[in-house]
One Martini backbone bead per residue (centre of mass of N, CA, C, O) as a GRO file, in nm:
protein
  369
    1MET     BB    1  -0.786  -4.445   4.095
    2LYS     BB    2  -0.968  -4.140   4.122
    3ILE     BB    3  -1.331  -4.131   4.104
    4ALA     BB    4  -1.561  -3.884   4.027
    5ILE     BB    5  -1.928  -3.857   4.098
    6ASP     BB    6  -2.242  -3.748   3.995
    7ILE     BB    7  -2.541  -3.894   4.180
    8ARG     BB    8  -2.813  -3.743   4.226
    9GLU     BB    9  -3.015  -3.888   4.013
   10ALA     BB   10  -3.012  -4.177   4.168
   11GLU     BB   11  -3.231  -4.070   4.408
   12ALA     BB   12  -3.457  -3.988   4.262
   13GLU     BB   13  -3.716  -3.962   4.057
   14LYS     BB   14  -3.674  -4.160   3.793
   15THR     BB   15  -3.554  -4.108   3.481
   16GLY     BB   16  -3.345  -4.129   3.233
   17LYS     BB   17  -3.090  -3.996   3.380
   18GLY     BB   18  -3.125  -4.152   3.646
   19TRP     BB   19  -3.095  -4.440   3.530
   20TYR     BB   20  -2.822  -4.399   3.409
   21THR     BB   21  -2.670  -4.339   3.667
   22TYR     BB   22  -2.746  -4.579   3.843
   23ASN     BB   23  -2.666  -4.818   3.645
   24LEU     BB   24  -2.379  -4.739   3.563
   25VAL     BB   25  -2.256  -4.728   3.849
   26LEU     BB   26  -2.330  -5.010   3.938
   27GLU     BB   27  -2.165  -5.159   3.711
   28LEU     BB   28  -1.893  -5.032   3.772
   29LEU     BB   29  -1.872  -5.149   4.067
   30LYS     BB   30  -1.886  -5.446   3.980
   31LEU     BB   31  -1.629  -5.439   3.785
   32ASP     BB   32  -1.465  -5.227   3.991
   33SER     BB   33  -1.206  -5.284   4.251
   34LYS     BB   34  -0.950  -5.088   4.206
   35ASN     BB   35  -1.090  -4.832   4.217
   36GLU     BB   36  -1.182  -4.513   4.337
   37TYR     BB   37  -1.496  -4.379   4.469
   38ALA     BB   38  -1.659  -4.057   4.447
   39LEU     BB   39  -1.992  -3.977   4.564
   40TYR     BB   40  -2.178  -3.711   4.467
   41THR     BB   41  -2.422  -3.548   4.692
   42ASP     BB   42  -2.752  -3.424   4.841
   43SER     BB   43  -2.770  -3.707   4.988
   44GLU     BB   44  -2.764  -3.956   5.254
   45LYS     BB   45  -2.819  -4.157   5.053
   46ASN     BB   46  -2.699  -4.502   4.960
   47PRO     BB   47  -2.710  -4.702   4.665
   48TYR     BB   48  -2.378  -4.814   4.725
   49SER     BB   49  -2.305  -4.956   5.015
   50GLN     BB   50  -2.177  -5.247   4.912
   51PHE     BB   51  -1.920  -5.073   4.831
   52LYS     BB   52  -1.588  -5.030   4.936
   53ASN     BB   53  -1.481  -4.828   4.683
   54ALA     BB   54  -1.732  -4.637   4.784
   55GLN     BB   55  -1.772  -4.292   4.853
   56LEU     BB   56  -1.976  -4.085   5.018
   57LYS     BB   57  -2.045  -3.732   4.920
   58TYR     BB   58  -2.189  -3.514   5.130
   59ILE     BB   59  -2.319  -3.207   5.005
   60HIS     BB   60  -2.386  -2.903   5.080
   61GLY     BB   61  -2.653  -2.741   4.932
   62LYS     BB   62  -2.813  -2.532   4.691
   63GLY     BB   63  -2.773  -2.554   4.384
   64TYR     BB   64  -2.509  -2.362   4.304
   65LYS     BB   65  -2.373  -2.408   4.581
   66TRP     BB   66  -2.317  -2.707   4.550
   67HIS     BB   67  -2.113  -2.687   4.316
   68LEU     BB   68  -1.906  -2.512   4.468
   69ASN     BB   69  -1.857  -2.719   4.699
   70VAL     BB   70  -1.750  -2.941   4.518
   71LEU     BB   71  -1.510  -2.789   4.396
   72LYS     BB   72  -1.367  -2.750   4.664
   73ASP     BB   73  -1.334  -3.055   4.723
   74LEU     BB   74  -1.177  -3.128   4.461
   75LYS     BB   75  -0.928  -2.946   4.523
   76THR     BB   76  -0.850  -3.109   4.781
   77ASN     BB   77  -0.878  -3.430   4.670
   78LYS     BB   78  -0.789  -3.488   4.382
   79PRO     BB   79  -0.886  -3.634   4.132
   80ASP     BB   80  -0.834  -3.784   3.823
   81LEU     BB   81  -1.156  -3.774   3.779
   82PHE     BB   82  -1.465  -3.633   3.640
   83PHE     BB   83  -1.805  -3.750   3.637
   84ALA     BB   84  -2.087  -3.626   3.427
   85PRO     BB   85  -2.407  -3.769   3.363
   86THR     BB   86  -2.603  -3.476   3.370
   87SER     BB   87  -2.416  -3.227   3.439
   88TYR     BB   88  -2.236  -2.908   3.335
   89ILE     BB   89  -2.139  -2.719   3.565
   90ILE     BB   90  -1.871  -2.833   3.674
   91PRO     BB   91  -1.721  -2.862   3.402
   92ALA     BB   92  -1.745  -2.551   3.334
   93LEU     BB   93  -1.585  -2.464   3.620
   94ALA     BB   94  -1.341  -2.618   3.592
   95PRO     BB   95  -1.029  -2.670   3.615
   96LYS     BB   96  -0.770  -2.777   3.414
   97SER     BB   97  -0.663  -2.996   3.627
   98LEU     BB   98  -0.948  -3.119   3.578
   99LYS     BB   99  -1.066  -3.412   3.467
  100VAL     BB  100  -1.336  -3.446   3.229
  101ILE     BB  101  -1.652  -3.627   3.201
  102ILE     BB  102  -1.927  -3.640   2.977
  103THR     BB  103  -2.281  -3.656   2.928
  104VAL     BB  104  -2.470  -3.660   2.627
  105HIS     BB  105  -2.810  -3.697   2.567
  106ASP     BB  106  -2.888  -3.407   2.443
  107LEU     BB  107  -3.016  -3.107   2.230
  108VAL     BB  108  -3.285  -2.962   2.320
  109ALA     BB  109  -3.186  -2.666   2.396
  110PHE     BB  110  -3.111  -2.619   2.078
  111LEU     BB  111  -3.351  -2.761   1.898
  112PHE     BB  112  -3.611  -2.746   2.142
  113PRO     BB  113  -3.668  -2.493   2.345
  114ALA     BB  114  -3.991  -2.470   2.351
  115SER     BB  115  -4.008  -2.782   2.489
  116HIS     BB  116  -3.853  -2.648   2.733
  117ASN     BB  117  -3.733  -2.540   3.008
  118ALA     BB  118  -3.616  -2.225   3.028
  119LYS     BB  119  -3.399  -2.253   3.249
  120ALA     BB  120  -3.262  -2.510   3.135
  121VAL     BB  121  -3.178  -2.386   2.867
  122ILE     BB  122  -2.985  -2.171   2.971
  123ILE     BB  123  -2.795  -2.355   3.132
  124GLU     BB  124  -2.715  -2.551   2.900
  125ARG     BB  125  -2.604  -2.341   2.701
  126LEU     BB  126  -2.382  -2.228   2.889
  127THR     BB  127  -2.241  -2.507   2.992
  128LEU     BB  128  -2.185  -2.689   2.742
  129ARG     BB  129  -1.981  -2.521   2.592
  130ARG     BB  130  -1.766  -2.532   2.821
  131ALA     BB  131  -1.758  -2.843   2.866
  132VAL     BB  132  -1.657  -2.923   2.584
  133LYS     BB  133  -1.381  -2.770   2.604
  134LYS     BB  134  -1.291  -2.946   2.877
  135ALA     BB  135  -1.333  -3.224   2.777
  136ALA     BB  136  -1.168  -3.528   2.741
  137HIS     BB  137  -1.456  -3.666   2.727
  138ILE     BB  138  -1.749  -3.808   2.550
  139PHE     BB  139  -2.065  -3.918   2.618
  140VAL     BB  140  -2.308  -4.105   2.434
  141VAL     BB  141  -2.635  -4.259   2.380
  142SER     BB  142  -2.613  -4.189   2.063
  143GLU     BB  143  -2.564  -4.133   1.732
  144ASN     BB  144  -2.754  -3.889   1.716
  145THR     BB  145  -2.615  -3.721   1.935
  146GLN     BB  146  -2.346  -3.703   1.795
  147LYS     BB  147  -2.447  -3.556   1.546
  148ASP     BB  148  -2.561  -3.307   1.696
  149LEU     BB  149  -2.293  -3.227   1.833
  150LEU     BB  150  -2.114  -3.189   1.569
  151LYS     BB  151  -2.293  -2.963   1.447
  152ARG     BB  152  -2.249  -2.757   1.703
  153PHE     BB  153  -1.951  -2.874   1.767
  154LYS     BB  154  -1.611  -2.865   1.827
  155TYR     BB  155  -1.493  -3.209   1.827
  156PRO     BB  156  -1.326  -3.489   1.876
  157GLN     BB  157  -1.443  -3.790   1.767
  158ASN     BB  158  -1.228  -3.982   1.926
  159HIS     BB  159  -1.370  -3.856   2.214
  160ILE     BB  160  -1.626  -4.015   2.137
  161HIS     BB  161  -1.867  -4.223   2.323
  162LEU     BB  162  -2.063  -4.506   2.333
  163VAL     BB  163  -2.314  -4.490   2.613
  164PRO     BB  164  -2.583  -4.650   2.653
  165CYS     BB  165  -2.879  -4.739   2.717
  166ALA     BB  166  -3.117  -4.946   2.917
  167PRO     BB  167  -3.279  -5.204   3.030
  168SER     BB  168  -3.339  -5.340   3.301
  169ASP     BB  169  -3.326  -5.663   3.403
  170PHE     BB  170  -3.590  -5.652   3.566
  171PHE     BB  171  -3.780  -5.629   3.300
  172LYS     BB  172  -3.706  -5.937   3.198
  173GLU     BB  173  -3.883  -6.037   3.422
  174PRO     BB  174  -4.148  -6.207   3.489
  175VAL     BB  175  -4.489  -6.182   3.566
  176LYS     BB  176  -4.712  -6.287   3.771
  177THR     BB  177  -5.042  -6.342   3.740
  178GLU     BB  178  -5.134  -6.266   4.035
  179GLU     BB  179  -4.987  -5.991   4.041
  180LEU     BB  180  -5.137  -5.864   3.800
  181ALA     BB  181  -5.423  -5.878   3.919
  182LYS     BB  182  -5.365  -5.696   4.166
  183PHE     BB  183  -5.269  -5.449   4.008
  184LYS     BB  184  -5.532  -5.393   3.850
  185GLN     BB  185  -5.698  -5.342   4.103
  186LYS     BB  186  -5.538  -5.108   4.230
  187TYR     BB  187  -5.579  -4.926   3.936
  188LYS     BB  188  -5.836  -4.990   3.779
  189LEU     BB  189  -5.792  -5.186   3.532
  190PRO     BB  190  -5.841  -5.294   3.241
  191GLU     BB  191  -5.787  -5.553   3.034
  192LYS     BB  192  -5.756  -5.319   2.816
  193PHE     BB  193  -5.470  -5.101   2.722
  194ILE     BB  194  -5.315  -4.794   2.672
  195LEU     BB  195  -4.964  -4.693   2.682
  196ALA     BB  196  -4.785  -4.424   2.852
  197VAL     BB  197  -4.444  -4.279   2.902
  198GLY     BB  198  -4.388  -3.970   3.081
  199THR     BB  199  -4.339  -3.661   3.112
  200LEU     BB  200  -4.559  -3.389   3.150
  201GLU     BB  201  -4.476  -3.260   2.836
  202PRO     BB  202  -4.446  -3.135   2.523
  203ARG     BB  203  -4.221  -3.335   2.402
  204LYS     BB  204  -4.412  -3.599   2.443
  205ASN     BB  205  -4.690  -3.556   2.281
  206PHE     BB  206  -4.983  -3.607   2.428
  207GLY     BB  207  -5.178  -3.439   2.261
  208THR     BB  208  -5.172  -3.623   2.008
  209LEU     BB  209  -5.252  -3.883   2.151
  210ILE     BB  210  -5.536  -3.786   2.231
  211LYS     BB  211  -5.631  -3.739   1.945
  212SER     BB  212  -5.592  -4.041   1.861
  213PHE     BB  213  -5.789  -4.157   2.077
  214VAL     BB  214  -6.044  -4.062   1.943
  215LEU     BB  215  -6.006  -4.248   1.693
  216ILE     BB  216  -5.996  -4.514   1.847
  217LYS     BB  217  -6.287  -4.487   1.977
  218SER     BB  218  -6.442  -4.500   1.703
  219LYS     BB  219  -6.355  -4.818   1.687
  220LEU     BB  220  -6.291  -4.850   2.020
  221PRO     BB  221  -6.500  -4.756   2.270
  222ASP     BB  222  -6.350  -4.915   2.531
  223SER     BB  223  -6.111  -4.752   2.547
  224LYS     BB  224  -5.797  -4.702   2.725
  225LEU     BB  225  -5.579  -4.455   2.881
  226VAL     BB  226  -5.236  -4.462   3.003
  227ILE     BB  227  -5.044  -4.209   3.191
  228VAL     BB  228  -4.711  -4.218   3.290
  229GLY     BB  229  -4.619  -3.953   3.516
  230LYS     BB  230  -4.496  -3.660   3.590
  231LYS     BB  231  -4.529  -3.337   3.636
  232GLY     BB  232  -4.450  -3.082   3.416
  233TRP     BB  233  -4.397  -2.869   3.182
  234LYS     BB  234  -4.698  -2.769   3.075
  235TYR     BB  235  -4.931  -2.991   3.160
  236SER     BB  236  -5.211  -2.842   3.109
  237HIS     BB  237  -5.249  -2.917   2.802
  238ILE     BB  238  -5.370  -3.198   2.867
  239GLU     BB  239  -5.622  -3.110   3.017
  240ASP     BB  240  -5.737  -2.948   2.781
  241ARG     BB  241  -5.773  -3.190   2.588
  242LEU     BB  242  -5.970  -3.354   2.761
  243LYS     BB  243  -6.194  -3.140   2.760
  244GLU     BB  244  -6.227  -3.105   2.455
  245PHE     BB  245  -6.290  -3.443   2.425
  246LYS     BB  246  -6.423  -3.576   2.674
  247LEU     BB  247  -6.182  -3.778   2.853
  248GLU     BB  248  -6.168  -3.796   3.171
  249ASN     BB  249  -6.277  -4.118   3.190
  250ASP     BB  250  -6.042  -4.250   2.973
  251VAL     BB  251  -5.797  -4.118   3.136
  252ILE     BB  252  -5.512  -4.235   3.313
  253PHE     BB  253  -5.330  -4.101   3.617
  254PRO     BB  254  -5.086  -4.244   3.830
  255GLY     BB  255  -4.819  -4.124   3.785
  256TYR     BB  256  -4.550  -4.200   3.944
  257LEU     BB  257  -4.350  -4.500   3.906
  258GLU     BB  258  -4.209  -4.747   4.029
  259ALA     BB  259  -4.052  -5.014   3.898
  260GLU     BB  260  -4.246  -5.239   3.988
  261ASP     BB  261  -4.509  -5.103   3.870
  262LEU     BB  262  -4.410  -5.044   3.584
  263LYS     BB  263  -4.369  -5.334   3.495
  264LYS     BB  264  -4.671  -5.415   3.530
  265MET     BB  265  -4.783  -5.210   3.330
  266TYR     BB  266  -4.649  -5.324   3.080
  267ALA     BB  267  -4.760  -5.620   3.113
  268ALA     BB  268  -5.074  -5.521   3.100
  269ALA     BB  269  -5.052  -5.401   2.835
  270THR     BB  270  -5.135  -5.391   2.491
  271VAL     BB  271  -5.007  -5.099   2.424
  272PHE     BB  272  -4.726  -4.899   2.328
  273VAL     BB  273  -4.677  -4.536   2.339
  274PHE     BB  274  -4.421  -4.311   2.166
  275PRO     BB  275  -4.463  -3.960   2.068
  276SER     BB  276  -4.204  -3.819   2.063
  277LEU     BB  277  -4.013  -3.537   1.934
  278TYR     BB  278  -3.753  -3.599   2.131
  279GLU     BB  279  -3.453  -3.815   2.165
  280GLY     BB  280  -3.154  -3.935   2.279
  281PHE     BB  281  -3.313  -4.222   2.328
  282GLY     BB  282  -3.536  -4.408   2.493
  283ILE     BB  283  -3.635  -4.638   2.728
  284PRO     BB  284  -3.941  -4.731   2.736
  285PRO     BB  285  -3.959  -4.914   2.479
  286LEU     BB  286  -3.760  -5.130   2.597
  287GLU     BB  287  -3.922  -5.198   2.847
  288ALA     BB  288  -4.172  -5.295   2.700
  289MET     BB  289  -4.035  -5.521   2.540
  290ALA     BB  290  -3.927  -5.679   2.790
  291CYS     BB  291  -4.252  -5.711   2.883
  292GLY     BB  292  -4.432  -5.777   2.612
  293CYS     BB  293  -4.486  -5.492   2.462
  294PRO     BB  294  -4.602  -5.341   2.203
  295VAL     BB  295  -4.470  -5.087   1.966
  296VAL     BB  296  -4.534  -4.732   1.931
  297SER     BB  297  -4.332  -4.490   1.747
  298SER     BB  298  -4.138  -4.260   1.677
  299ASN     BB  299  -3.926  -4.143   1.381
  300VAL     BB  300  -3.721  -3.980   1.564
  301ALA     BB  301  -3.407  -3.942   1.598
  302SER     BB  302  -3.312  -4.219   1.798
  303LEU     BB  303  -3.551  -4.430   1.771
  304PRO     BB  304  -3.477  -4.606   1.524
  305GLU     BB  305  -3.207  -4.702   1.652
  306VAL     BB  306  -3.340  -4.843   1.903
  307ILE     BB  307  -3.589  -5.015   1.765
  308GLY     BB  308  -3.599  -5.076   1.476
  309ASP     BB  309  -3.802  -5.370   1.388
  310ALA     BB  310  -3.969  -5.380   1.691
  311GLY     BB  311  -4.156  -5.149   1.566
  312ILE     BB  312  -4.380  -4.887   1.511
  313LEU     BB  313  -4.317  -4.619   1.290
  314ILE     BB  314  -4.403  -4.267   1.335
  315GLU     BB  315  -4.545  -3.973   1.292
  316PRO     BB  316  -4.596  -3.771   1.569
  317LYS     BB  317  -4.829  -3.568   1.425
  318ASN     BB  318  -4.995  -3.833   1.329
  319ALA     BB  319  -5.287  -3.931   1.455
  320ARG     BB  320  -5.391  -4.137   1.246
  321LYS     BB  321  -5.140  -4.326   1.247
  322ILE     BB  322  -5.145  -4.397   1.540
  323ALA     BB  323  -5.427  -4.519   1.546
  324ASP     BB  324  -5.388  -4.741   1.329
  325SER     BB  325  -5.156  -4.888   1.476
  326VAL     BB  326  -5.304  -4.958   1.737
  327VAL     BB  327  -5.544  -5.112   1.614
  328SER     BB  328  -5.375  -5.331   1.469
  329LEU     BB  329  -5.260  -5.452   1.742
  330ILE     BB  330  -5.538  -5.523   1.868
  331GLU     BB  331  -5.663  -5.692   1.608
  332ASN     BB  332  -5.365  -5.824   1.533
  333ASP     BB  333  -5.201  -6.101   1.644
  334GLN     BB  334  -4.970  -6.140   1.443
  335ILE     BB  335  -4.832  -5.865   1.473
  336ARG     BB  336  -4.812  -5.862   1.777
  337ASN     BB  337  -4.636  -6.124   1.813
  338MET     BB  338  -4.402  -6.033   1.639
  339LEU     BB  339  -4.326  -5.779   1.814
  340ILE     BB  340  -4.277  -5.925   2.078
  341GLU     BB  341  -4.043  -6.098   1.978
  342ARG     BB  342  -3.863  -5.867   1.873
  343GLY     BB  343  -3.852  -5.708   2.141
  344HIS     BB  344  -3.697  -5.909   2.310
  345ARG     BB  345  -3.444  -5.908   2.128
  346ARG     BB  346  -3.384  -5.604   2.141
  347ALA     BB  347  -3.348  -5.570   2.452
  348GLU     BB  348  -3.092  -5.765   2.460
  349LYS     BB  349  -2.885  -5.560   2.310
  350PHE     BB  350  -2.912  -5.411   2.588
  351SER     BB  351  -2.665  -5.307   2.845
  352TRP     BB  352  -2.519  -5.192   3.133
  353LYS     BB  353  -2.261  -5.355   3.127
  354SER     BB  354  -2.155  -5.266   2.844
  355SER     BB  355  -2.154  -4.963   2.915
  356ALA     BB  356  -1.954  -4.985   3.153
  357GLU     BB  357  -1.720  -5.101   2.989
  358ALA     BB  358  -1.690  -4.853   2.807
  359ALA     BB  359  -1.634  -4.648   3.033
  360LEU     BB  360  -1.390  -4.792   3.169
  361ALA     BB  361  -1.204  -4.783   2.921
  362VAL     BB  362  -1.177  -4.473   2.932
  363PHE     BB  363  -1.065  -4.443   3.212
  364GLU     BB  364  -0.813  -4.625   3.164
  365GLY     BB  365  -0.703  -4.467   2.920
  366HIS     BB  366  -0.654  -4.204   3.079
  367LYS     BB  367  -0.434  -4.318   3.269
  368LYS     BB  368  -0.224  -4.386   3.032
  369SER     BB  369  -0.210  -4.083   2.897
   0.00000   0.00000   0.00000
């Protein structure tokens, strides 16, 4: 088979969808040496250059023009199927002759449009409807996303397949003590600190986290909060909260971190907090668990399904509950050690290899049908 894949997100500063694309395609190529892969991208960098059966297809053009140029190329080269792990635009515009498989990560554009970039909401609403009608199969990252999808769209459930996210194996390897000491010096980190990871945008609910941090400091005055992530849509509301509570010197923003430094940040942190209002999956809590950092997380959407009993689940808008949970993990070694142990076990339950096996089974099944 000839399998075409949109891999653009695998090359950017990766967040959830980018890591999904990068790791899933990497494991697919490790597993499958029989089929040919055409990897469509807008960058000349090739993250998969070691694989002989994967050809990089660098397509010129920006924005909408890029998608049209890809469609033109697909009509000429005629793959057996096109897999879109992040974007619905090409599947929405694709001719009936092109078999497409899409991944639906979440339905934030439909369920929480006010918490999402307005332009992205419009594009997702327009293209997902059409993509669902045309998709031969749909991958979802969680059972919760499948439930949301079926509530919103008519689609045969037996053509929906769970292909979840996972923490990269890289996060499961321990960090050496001397490396951790150098890392803390580099970022001027205190001995103990609370960590949050995510794009600085309303859906990640960092405003409530900062409110809870005020309560934490009333009990533990030396506490520091580190929020890792790039600036997103409406990030200024976080700066407003810091000024409101006079916390400019107690909250550290290192920006976006590459995987090597992110792993060390998890390993150095005392507690990891994930207060998001909605997630299709939520990779950071599993990364934190893999690195031995106990987790306090929202109890909404897919997060209870992902975290299980390996973290403390809280109402995301309840600043008092977040604060109490964080303080209990800092002060109570017994609870903390129990969650660290459970977290390691939980992180092991998810792997990109098993997700790639699930995806490949669908690709192969499509060939036989």
